[in-house]
N, C-alpha and C positions, 0 to 999 in steps of 0.2 A: 247300306244306311240303314239310319234312325224309321223315314220315314214312312216304310217298304212295311215297316213292323204296326204303324199305326194304323186303325180302321177308321177311316173318315167317315163313311156310313153316305151323308149327301154332300153337295157342295160347299166347300166353304170359299171364303176370300184368301188370299194367297198370303196375305199378310199375319192373318188368324195361324195358320198352316206352320209358314216356316216360325212362327212366335212360339207354336207349342213344340214346333223338332228342338228349338234352340232351348227352352225349359228342360226338357226330357235331358239334350244330351248335359244341358249345367247340373243335375239332378246329379243323372249317372257319375259324372266328373268329382259332385261332393262327395258323392258313395263311396267312390274309390279312393278317394282321399282320406276320410274316416278309416277305411280297411287300411290303407297301409301304416295310419297312424298306430294303429290300434296294432299292426302286427296281425290281423287275421290268416292272413294268405302264405304267412310262412309258412315253409315245412322246417322241420327241427331235422340237425343234421342227422347223422348215422355215424355213432364212432367207430370209424377203423380198427380191428383188432393191430395192435402192433405188433404183434408174435413172438416170438423167445428169442432174446439174443442168442448171438453165435458163442459167446463166452461162458455161456450159463453153465454150470458146472454138470444137471443131472437133464442137458437138452433132449435127450431121446426116452428117457421116460417120459419125461413132461411132455414132445408130442404123442407118443403111444396111450398115454391116458388120454388125451384131449381127443384123440382118435376116438378110441375104443364109450369117451363121454358120448360124442358128435350120433357111432352110431344105436349107441343104448336110446337117446333122443329120436332117431327115425324111427327105428323097431315101436316105439310106444305108439308114435304117430298112427303108424301103420296097423296099430291093432286098434286104437281109436277108432282111427276111420272103417275097418272092418268091421267093428261093434256097430257103431254109427249105420253099417251097412246091413247088418241083420237086422236090425230093431226098425227098417224102414221095408226089409223085405217082412218082416215078421207081420207089421203092420196091414202092410196092404193084402197079407194072409187072411187076418183076419177082417177085412172089409170084404174079402171075396164070396169070406165065408159066407157072410151075411147076407 
């Protein structure tokens, strides 16, 4: 509930307390409505790969080429990761030497 979040400090009348709670609730509702209208909390849909149809003339060759591209991309990622790791280790060694 929202009234648990608000710090009241000293004693206040219940009328004032519930009025503040109501105003906060209305404010949050209004903000959510505006965000929904602007589409701020929508996620972009990821397009699915339709694949290669069975009646494609050179399906086997295309699949092999696709697999090779994927492997190359994975290797590049691993090389970048290793290079990043080496840079971090080198910078740590510099700090240790000082």
